C-alpha positions in Angstrom: -155.7 -17.7 97.8 -155.4 -17.3 101.5 -152.4 -16.1 103.2 -151.1 -18.1 106.0 -150.8 -16.9 109.5 -147.2 -16.1 109.5 -147.9 -14.1 106.0 -150.5 -12.2 107.6 -148.6 -11.6 110.6 -146.0 -10.2 108.5 -148.5 -7.8 106.5 -149.9 -6.4 109.6 -146.6 -5.4 110.7 -145.1 -3.9 107.4 -148.6 -2.2 106.3 -150.4 -0.8 109.4 -147.5 1.8 110.1 -148.6 3.2 106.6 -152.3 4.3 108.2 -152.0 7.5 109.1 -150.1 8.9 106.0 -152.5 7.0 103.7 -155.7 8.1 105.3 -154.4 11.2 105.4 -153.9 11.2 101.5 -157.3 9.2 101.4 -158.8 12.6 103.2 -157.1 14.7 100.6 -158.1 12.5 97.2 -161.8 12.7 98.5 -162.4 15.0 100.5 -165.1 13.6 102.6 -163.9 11.2 106.1 -166.2 8.8 105.1 -165.4 8.3 101.8 -161.3 8.4 102.5 -162.2 5.6 105.0 -163.7 3.3 102.8 -161.0 3.9 100.4 -158.0 2.7 103.0 -160.4 0.0 103.7 -159.9 -0.7 100.5 -156.6 -0.2 100.1 -156.0 -2.5 103.0 -158.5 -5.2 101.7 -156.4 -5.4 98.3 -152.9 -5.1 99.6 -153.7 -8.1 102.3 -155.3 -10.1 99.0 -152.1 -9.3 96.5 -149.6 -9.5 99.6 -148.3 -13.2 98.6 -147.6 -11.7 95.1 -145.4 -8.8 97.0 -142.1 -9.0 96.0 -140.3 -8.8 99.9 -137.2 -6.1 99.5 -139.2 -3.6 97.5 -140.6 -0.7 98.7 -144.0 -1.6 100.2 -144.7 1.6 100.9 -144.7 2.8 97.3 -146.8 -0.5 96.7 -149.6 0.7 99.4 -149.9 4.3 97.7 -150.3 3.1 94.5 -153.1 0.7 95.4 -154.8 3.5 97.2 -154.6 5.8 94.0 -155.6 3.5 91.8 -158.5 2.7 93.9 -159.2 6.1 94.3 -159.1 6.8 90.7 -161.1 3.9 90.3 -164.0 5.0 92.4 -166.8 7.3 91.6 -165.5 10.1 93.7 -162.1 9.8 92.2 -163.8 10.0 88.1 -166.0 12.8 89.9 -163.0 14.8 91.9 -165.8 16.5 93.0 -165.2 19.6 95.5 -166.3 20.0 98.9 -165.2 21.6 101.8 -163.7 19.0 104.6 -160.5 20.0 106.7 -160.5 18.9 110.1 -160.1 21.2 112.7 -156.4 20.9 113.9 -155.1 21.2 117.4 -152.1 22.1 119.2 -150.4 19.3 120.8 -150.8 20.1 124.8 -146.7 19.9 125.6 -146.2 22.5 123.1 -148.9 25.1 124.6 -147.3 24.5 127.8 -143.8 25.7 126.9 -142.8 28.9 127.6 -142.1 30.2 124.3 -145.5 29.2 122.8 -147.4 32.2 123.3 -151.0 32.5 122.2 -150.2 34.8 119.6 -147.6 32.0 118.1 -149.8 29.4 118.3 -152.7 31.7 116.7 -150.3 32.6 113.7 -150.1 29.0 113.8 -153.0 28.5 112.8 -153.9 30.5 110.5 -150.3 29.8 108.2 -152.0 26.1 108.0 -155.2 27.4 106.9 -154.2 29.6 104.7 -152.1 26.9 103.2 -154.8 23.9 103.0 -157.2 26.7 101.8 -154.7 27.1 98.8 -154.5 23.3 98.6 -157.8 22.6 98.1 -157.7 25.2 95.2 -155.3 23.1 93.7 -156.4 20.2 91.2 -156.3 16.9 92.3 -153.5 15.6 90.6 -151.2 18.7 91.8 -152.7 18.4 95.3 -152.0 14.5 95.3 -147.9 15.2 94.2 -147.3 18.3 96.3 -148.8 15.7 99.4 -146.5 12.8 98.5 -143.5 14.8 98.3 -144.1 17.7 101.0 -146.2 15.9 103.7 -145.8 12.1 103.1 -141.4 12.9 102.6 -141.5 10.3 99.4 -138.5 10.6 97.0 -138.9 11.4 93.8 -138.5 7.5 92.8 -141.0 6.5 95.4 -143.6 8.9 93.7 -142.3 7.7 90.5 -143.1 4.0 91.8 -146.8 5.1 92.9 -148.4 7.1 90.2 -146.3 4.7 87.5 -144.2 7.7 85.6 -141.0 8.2 85.0 -139.3 10.7 88.0 -138.5 13.0 85.8 -142.1 13.8 85.2 -142.3 13.8 89.1 -139.9 16.6 88.8 -141.9 18.4 86.5 -145.7 17.8 87.8 -144.2 18.7 90.9 -142.3 22.2 90.1 -145.9 22.9 88.2 -147.8 22.0 91.4 -145.5 24.2 93.1 -145.9 26.9 90.8 -149.5 26.5 91.2 -150.1 26.6 95.0 -147.4 29.4 95.3 -149.6 31.4 93.2 -152.9 30.1 95.1 -151.3 31.3 98.2 -150.4 35.2 96.9 -153.8 35.2 96.0 -156.0 36.7 98.9 -158.8 34.9 99.5 -162.5 36.6 98.3 -165.1 35.0 99.9 -165.8 35.5 104.5 -164.7 32.4 106.3 -167.8 31.3 108.2 
């Protein structure tokens, strides 16, 4: 069933602001830029196709993240959950570098801290990484996360607690291999 022009426009207005957050999660889940792009494209295609069944007034953000997660779990990448190293180089915004309180030393420390956190996240199982990203990066509420993962709020809280404990443990361990 094709959407009429008004519904397509409404979908675009509501769903496109979520693109960056969906892509970031897809990239963390797949650990591959190309596969993340495919996953987000598949998410938008499925969401657009099913938008007529979306209940207005409910949480579109959680609905879109759930579609992405289900598409990931049904994909070859999601089932294999292969470990590849992929972290995009992070650039410091120019406006921060020209402020006087931002010194080269502060920029270096910030970059090192981010790299340390990203490396620790990479060590976590996909499920733990996913829940930390949904909560702490995408700033979803426990209720929204529960909708995305299709689990009770209490399960979200306990999984998040275990994931954060794993992240703390990973951050406490010193890296044993040299960065190339």
